[in-house]
LOLO-809758 format. One record per residue (C-alpha): x, y, z; residue in three letters; residue number from 1. Coordinates in steps of 0.001 Angstrom, whole numbers. Layout:
REM LOLO-809758
c1,c2,c3,residuo,num
X,Y,Z,ALA,NUM
...
END
This chain:
REM LOLO-809758
c1,c2,c3,residuo,num
62920,85186,51075,UNK,1
60552,85808,48480,UNK,2
61867,87840,45899,UNK,3
58924,90677,45203,UNK,4
59947,90889,41094,UNK,5
58531,87255,40907,UNK,6
55323,88254,42368,UNK,7
52487,88347,39307,UNK,8
50163,91746,38991,UNK,9
46641,90913,39669,UNK,10
44445,93217,37433,UNK,11
41801,95109,39608,UNK,12
37980,97316,39096,UNK,13
38432,98997,42982,UNK,14
35876,100857,44096,UNK,15
36685,104034,46542,UNK,16
34484,107543,47285,UNK,17
31279,105945,44650,UNK,18
34193,106362,41905,UNK,19
35316,102953,40230,UNK,20
39126,102791,38739,UNK,21
40957,100533,37621,UNK,22
44279,98839,38389,UNK,23
46972,96687,39407,UNK,24
47804,94812,42417,UNK,25
51077,93099,43345,UNK,26
51846,90951,46865,UNK,27
54978,93238,48201,UNK,28
55833,91155,51493,UNK,29
54165,88152,51342,UNK,30
57265,86099,53782,UNK,31
55909,88960,56440,UNK,32
51953,89045,55364,UNK,33
49978,87743,51600,UNK,34
47999,90940,53096,UNK,35
50221,93502,52515,UNK,36
49483,94888,48247,UNK,37
50930,97694,47134,UNK,38
48098,99110,44005,UNK,39
48753,101241,40634,UNK,40
45495,102749,39914,UNK,41
43697,104826,37434,UNK,42
44096,108298,38197,UNK,43
40695,109425,37472,UNK,44
37618,106933,37396,UNK,45
37242,105216,34595,UNK,46
33842,104311,31174,UNK,47
32108,101579,32321,UNK,48
33625,99559,28750,UNK,49
36813,99933,30184,UNK,50
35581,98194,33331,UNK,51
33878,95603,31226,UNK,52
37575,95235,29416,UNK,53
38992,94468,33369,UNK,54
35446,92448,33944,UNK,55
36019,89960,31063,UNK,56
40133,89358,32332,UNK,57
38949,87994,35078,UNK,58
39994,91652,36894,UNK,59
38781,91247,40976,UNK,60
37090,93664,42423,UNK,61
37923,95290,45778,UNK,62
36294,97933,48055,UNK,63
37856,100506,49462,UNK,64
37073,102138,52996,UNK,65
36316,105219,52416,UNK,66
37872,107542,55252,UNK,67
41625,106214,52615,UNK,68
43504,108660,50469,UNK,69
43719,107148,47523,UNK,70
44666,109982,45312,UNK,71
47462,109721,42643,UNK,72
48522,105738,41636,UNK,73
50329,104149,44134,UNK,74
49720,102872,47357,UNK,75
50653,100858,50069,UNK,76
47818,99466,51760,UNK,77
46456,96346,52927,UNK,78
43753,93178,50915,UNK,79
41525,91498,53018,UNK,80
39496,89814,50605,UNK,81
37861,92080,48671,UNK,82
38587,95097,51137,UNK,83
41157,97521,50955,UNK,84
42086,98642,54599,UNK,85
44617,100436,56070,UNK,86
47505,98560,57312,UNK,87
48269,97087,60998,UNK,88
50701,98987,62977,UNK,89
52375,95297,62679,UNK,90
52249,95345,59146,UNK,91
53313,98843,59216,UNK,92
56323,98591,61402,UNK,93
57973,95456,58723,UNK,94
57418,98124,55696,UNK,95
58889,100591,57522,UNK,96
62185,99003,56732,UNK,97
61012,97766,52986,UNK,98
60142,101256,51636,UNK,99
63079,101578,50030,UNK,100
61560,98070,47827,UNK,101
58293,99999,47692,UNK,102
60607,102689,45902,UNK,103
62457,100746,43688,UNK,104
59673,98392,42304,UNK,105
57949,102058,41169,UNK,106
61098,103298,39454,UNK,107
62016,99451,37425,UNK,108
58884,98053,37225,UNK,109
58049,97835,33950,UNK,110
54112,98344,34787,UNK,111
54680,102554,34578,UNK,112
53045,104522,32934,UNK,113
49944,102496,32904,UNK,114
END
């Protein structure tokens, strides 16, 4: 089994509801599906200069479905290419047994406070 703590954080520029946020994503269930990621995003949309800095650091640009509720910082989502969307029913079922893992990640990882 892959230890999610060993997975690397990847910078993102997140486009959602005509706004742009920055943050990180991390694969948290690669043993089941590499599509399942935890996103840590800024609370508020960010200024162009910060977006440019993330682009310079090779941040991945992703586009979320407008129908998603991405208010707040942490989100368990499905990443397919450059699209962010809802988990499939199978992914939701798998993660329902792993939610403690997600909670631990939010509390213990050193990126808390982004």
